C-alpha positions, 0 to 999 in steps of 0.5 A: 943672158943679162942685157947690158945698158949703154948711154951714148950722149953728147956732153957740155955741162953734164947735168943731163948726163948725170940725170940719165945715168941715175935714171937708166943705170947703164953699164957703159957711158960713151960721151960724144964730144968735139976735140976742142979744149973748152974748159966747161966741157972738160970740167964736166967730163972730169966730174962725170968720171969722178962721180961714176968711174967706179961704177960704170965704164966711161969712154970719150969719143971725139969727133968733128962737131958738124961732120954728121957722116963721121959721127954716125960712122964712129957711133956705129963702129962703137955699137958694133964693137960692143955687140961683138964683146957682149 
């Protein structure tokens, strides 16, 4: 069975995310972000989608910036969901 790779990351400017994608070659990217409409963050997400959308599955998971239990819950749910699918 092939192992699938997933990157779960926050994003703001996008430089670190692009480097991680190039080094780790994931099958899926889950970006954790707050629901604010910050222009720089929105442009970074759009650029990552433009560059990598054809080669990997990209998902944006919005969550409260400082609510750690909510963040953990959402990430855990995504991991469980992926485990069931793969």
